[in-house]
C-alpha angles and dihedrals in degrees: 000000000000119000116254111244123180125195117222128186117231108258095024124117119228132184124243110205141187120197113191132183093263094281116122117232116228089217127018126174128181117203140177116209131187119241088266089058095250112142117254096177139344135183142142117282122247115245117231092179139268096050095310119130133174143181129191114229130197120195121190103174126070118240146079119311140175124226109209137183122191120189140171114217121177089345094305124115121235130185131188122186139176133172128236136182121219113207140172119255111252116230124202 
């Protein structure tokens, strides 16, 4: 299965999201990490109801990043991750 990689323009805002099965996590944290796994930002996600959570993210430095959600549901840990590359817009 190929890795999911998203491209993000520097200065744009994108949405991190978690879609659950309708169960509500007791703890849910959204993080952005650099390619070397150091944390850029981390905060709790905002619930939009029925197991859906989101967080708006702004990235201002080019490079590789990881979007990560960590949740605890019924006492069990869950993690979802995907990579994205922030790049500068090319102008002709």
